C-alpha positions as CSV (number, residue, x, y, z in Angstrom):
1,M,216.9,47.6,194.5
2,A,218.5,50.1,192.2
3,V,216.3,52.2,189.9
4,L,216.9,51.4,186.2
5,T,217.4,54.1,183.6
6,P,215.1,53.9,180.6
7,K,217.9,52.5,178.5
8,E,218.6,49.8,181.1
9,R,214.9,48.9,181.3
10,E,214.8,48.6,177.5
11,E,217.9,46.3,177.5
12,Q,216.4,44.2,180.3
13,F,213.1,44.0,178.4
14,R,214.9,42.8,175.2
15,A,217.1,40.4,177.1
16,I,214.0,38.7,178.5
17,R,212.5,38.4,175.0
18,K,215.8,37.0,173.5
19,E,216.0,34.4,176.3
20,A,212.3,33.4,175.7
21,G,213.1,33.3,172.0
22,L,215.7,30.5,172.6
23,K,212.9,28.3,174.0
24,I,210.5,28.8,171.0
25,D,210.1,25.7,168.9
26,P,209.2,26.7,165.3
27,E,207.1,23.5,164.9
28,T,204.7,24.4,167.7
29,A,205.1,28.2,168.0
30,E,202.1,30.6,167.7
31,V,202.7,33.5,165.4
32,F,201.0,36.7,164.3
33,W,201.8,40.0,162.6
34,T,200.6,43.5,163.4
35,Y,201.6,47.0,162.5
36,V,204.3,48.5,164.7
37,R,206.8,51.2,164.7
38,T,209.6,49.4,162.9
39,M,212.4,51.0,165.0
40,D,210.5,50.1,168.3
41,P,208.3,47.0,167.6
42,Y,207.5,46.5,171.3
43,G,206.4,50.2,171.8
44,I,208.7,50.6,174.7
45,D,210.7,53.7,173.7
46,P,208.7,56.9,174.7
47,E,211.6,59.0,173.4
48,L,211.8,57.6,169.9
49,P,212.5,60.5,167.6
50,E,209.6,61.4,165.2
51,E,211.8,60.7,162.2
52,L,212.2,57.1,163.4
53,Q,208.5,56.5,163.9
54,Q,207.7,54.8,160.6
55,V,205.1,52.1,160.7
56,G,205.5,48.6,159.1
57,R,204.7,45.0,159.9
58,G,206.0,43.4,163.0
59,Y,206.2,39.6,163.2
60,F,205.9,37.9,166.6
61,A,206.1,34.4,168.0
62,R,205.6,32.7,171.3
63,A,205.7,29.2,172.8
64,P,202.1,27.7,172.8
65,G,200.1,29.4,175.6
66,G,203.1,31.5,176.6
67,D,202.8,35.0,177.7
68,I,206.0,36.5,176.1
69,W,205.7,37.5,172.4
70,V,209.1,37.8,170.7
71,E,209.6,39.9,167.6
72,F,211.2,37.8,164.9
73,S,214.4,40.0,164.9
74,D,215.0,38.9,168.5
75,L,214.8,35.2,167.7
76,P,217.7,33.1,166.7
77,R,218.0,33.3,162.9
78,S,217.4,29.6,162.4
79,T,214.1,30.0,164.4
80,S,212.9,33.0,162.5
81,C,213.7,31.4,159.1
82,A,211.9,28.2,160.1
83,L,208.8,30.2,161.2
84,W,208.8,32.1,157.9
85,R,209.0,28.8,156.0
86,K,206.2,27.3,158.0
87,H,203.8,30.3,158.2
88,R,204.7,32.3,155.1
89,D,201.2,32.0,153.7
90,N,199.8,33.8,156.8
91,L,202.6,36.2,157.3
92,A,203.8,37.4,153.9
93,F,202.3,40.4,152.3
94,P,199.7,40.1,150.9
95,A,198.9,37.2,153.1
96,G,197.2,34.3,151.4
97,I,196.8,35.8,148.0
98,F,199.7,33.9,146.3
99,D,202.6,31.7,147.1
100,V,205.6,33.8,148.1
101,E,209.2,32.8,147.9
102,V,210.6,34.1,151.2
103,L,214.1,35.6,150.9
104,D,216.7,35.6,153.6
105,L,217.1,38.9,155.4
106,Q,220.8,38.8,154.5
107,D,219.9,38.3,150.8
108,N,217.5,41.3,151.0
109,I,220.2,43.5,152.6
110,A,222.8,42.4,150.0
111,V,220.4,43.1,147.1
112,G,219.7,46.6,148.6
113,H,223.4,47.4,148.9
114,K,224.2,46.1,145.4
115,A,221.3,48.2,144.0
116,A,222.9,51.2,145.6
117,G,226.2,50.4,144.0
118,D,227.9,49.2,147.2
119,D,230.5,46.4,147.0
120,V,229.2,44.1,149.7
121,D,229.7,40.5,150.7
122,I,227.4,39.4,153.5
123,D,227.9,35.9,154.9
Protein backbone atom coordinates (compact mmCIF):
# COMPACT_ATOMS: atom_id res chain seq x y z
CA MET A 1 0.00 0.00 0.00
CA ALA A 2 1.36 3.39 -1.02
CA VAL A 3 1.89 6.04 1.61
CA LEU A 4 -0.43 9.01 1.07
CA THR A 5 0.80 12.58 1.19
CA PRO A 6 -0.97 14.90 3.66
CA LYS A 7 -2.86 16.48 0.73
CA GLU A 8 -3.96 13.05 -0.55
CA ARG A 9 -5.12 12.06 2.97
CA GLU A 10 -7.16 15.26 3.19
CA GLU A 11 -8.70 14.65 -0.24
CA GLN A 12 -9.55 11.06 0.74
CA PHE A 13 -11.05 12.23 4.05
CA ARG A 14 -13.24 14.82 2.26
CA ALA A 15 -14.27 12.33 -0.45
CA ILE A 16 -15.50 9.91 2.23
CA ARG A 17 -17.58 12.70 3.79
CA LYS A 18 -19.00 13.84 0.44
CA GLU A 19 -20.01 10.26 -0.32
CA ALA A 20 -21.61 9.89 3.12
CA GLY A 21 -23.37 13.22 2.53
CA LEU A 22 -25.14 11.78 -0.51
CA LYS A 23 -26.83 9.26 1.80
CA ILE A 24 -28.09 11.79 4.36
CA ASP A 25 -31.86 12.26 4.35
CA PRO A 26 -32.71 15.78 5.57
CA GLU A 27 -35.95 14.50 7.12
CA THR A 28 -34.17 12.11 9.50
CA ALA A 29 -30.64 13.53 9.80
CA GLU A 30 -29.05 14.41 13.11
CA VAL A 31 -27.47 17.88 13.16
CA PHE A 32 -25.36 20.01 15.48
CA TRP A 33 -23.10 23.03 15.37
CA THR A 34 -19.81 23.71 17.08
CA TYR A 35 -17.02 26.24 16.81
CA VAL A 36 -14.40 25.25 14.23
CA ARG A 37 -11.61 26.74 12.21
CA THR A 38 -13.70 27.89 9.28
CA MET A 39 -10.99 27.07 6.73
CA ASP A 40 -10.51 23.59 8.26
CA PRO A 41 -13.82 22.57 9.85
CA TYR A 42 -12.71 18.96 10.41
CA GLY A 43 -9.42 19.98 12.04
CA ILE A 44 -7.35 17.82 9.70
CA ASP A 45 -4.84 20.33 8.33
CA PRO A 46 -1.88 20.59 10.74
CA GLU A 47 -0.19 23.07 8.37
CA LEU A 48 -3.04 25.57 8.15
CA PRO A 49 -1.38 29.01 8.14
CA GLU A 50 -2.06 31.13 11.19
CA GLU A 51 -3.80 33.82 9.11
CA LEU A 52 -6.39 31.22 8.04
CA GLN A 53 -7.14 29.95 11.55
CA GLN A 54 -10.19 32.11 12.23
CA VAL A 55 -12.95 30.50 14.27
CA GLY A 56 -16.63 30.41 13.43
CA ARG A 57 -19.56 28.06 13.56
CA GLY A 58 -19.38 24.74 11.76
CA TYR A 59 -22.61 22.90 10.97
CA PHE A 60 -22.62 19.12 10.72
CA ALA A 61 -25.10 16.38 9.85
CA ARG A 62 -25.13 12.60 9.82
CA ALA A 63 -27.51 9.77 9.10
CA PRO A 64 -29.28 8.63 12.30
CA GLY A 65 -26.84 6.62 14.40
CA GLY A 66 -24.13 7.00 11.75
CA ASP A 67 -20.50 7.55 12.60
CA ILE A 68 -19.56 10.05 9.87
CA TRP A 69 -20.40 13.70 10.53
CA VAL A 70 -20.46 15.80 7.36
CA GLU A 71 -19.97 19.56 7.34
CA PHE A 72 -22.83 21.32 5.56
CA SER A 73 -20.52 22.64 2.81
CA ASP A 74 -19.70 19.02 1.87
CA LEU A 75 -23.38 18.12 1.48
CA PRO A 76 -25.36 18.46 -1.73
CA ARG A 77 -26.81 21.96 -1.79
CA SER A 78 -30.39 20.67 -1.73
CA THR A 79 -29.61 18.67 1.43
CA SER A 80 -27.94 21.54 3.28
CA CYS A 81 -30.80 23.92 2.37
CA ALA A 82 -33.39 21.39 3.55
CA LEU A 83 -31.48 20.92 6.82
CA TRP A 84 -31.37 24.69 7.37
CA ARG A 85 -35.11 24.97 6.77
CA LYS A 86 -35.88 22.09 9.14
CA HIS A 87 -33.41 22.96 11.92
CA ARG A 88 -32.92 26.72 11.63
CA ASP A 89 -34.29 27.45 15.10
CA ASN A 90 -31.54 25.27 16.61
CA LEU A 91 -28.76 26.21 14.21
CA ALA A 92 -29.15 29.90 13.43
CA PHE A 93 -27.37 32.48 15.54
CA PRO A 94 -28.59 33.30 18.11
CA ALA A 95 -30.23 29.89 18.32
CA GLY A 96 -33.80 29.89 19.55
CA ILE A 97 -34.12 33.59 20.37
CA PHE A 98 -36.19 34.61 17.35
CA ASP A 99 -37.41 33.29 14.01
CA VAL A 100 -34.71 33.66 11.39
CA GLU A 101 -35.13 33.93 7.65
CA VAL A 102 -32.33 31.74 6.32
CA LEU A 103 -30.72 33.16 3.21
CA ASP A 104 -29.23 31.08 0.47
CA LEU A 105 -25.43 30.93 0.51
CA GLN A 106 -25.43 32.24 -3.04
CA ASP A 107 -27.63 35.16 -2.01
CA ASN A 108 -25.19 36.00 0.79
CA ILE A 109 -22.25 35.85 -1.60
CA ALA A 110 -24.04 38.04 -4.16
CA VAL A 111 -25.01 40.60 -1.50
CA GLY A 112 -21.40 40.73 -0.27
CA HIS A 113 -20.05 41.25 -3.77
CA LYS A 114 -22.64 43.90 -4.59
CA ALA A 115 -21.87 45.74 -1.34
CA ALA A 116 -18.23 45.79 -2.43
CA GLY A 117 -19.25 47.33 -5.76
CA ASP A 118 -18.65 44.20 -7.83
CA ASP A 119 -20.88 43.47 -10.81
CA VAL A 120 -21.82 39.85 -10.11
CA ASP A 121 -24.52 37.50 -11.28
CA ILE A 122 -24.56 34.22 -9.38
CA ASP A 123 -26.93 31.51 -10.61
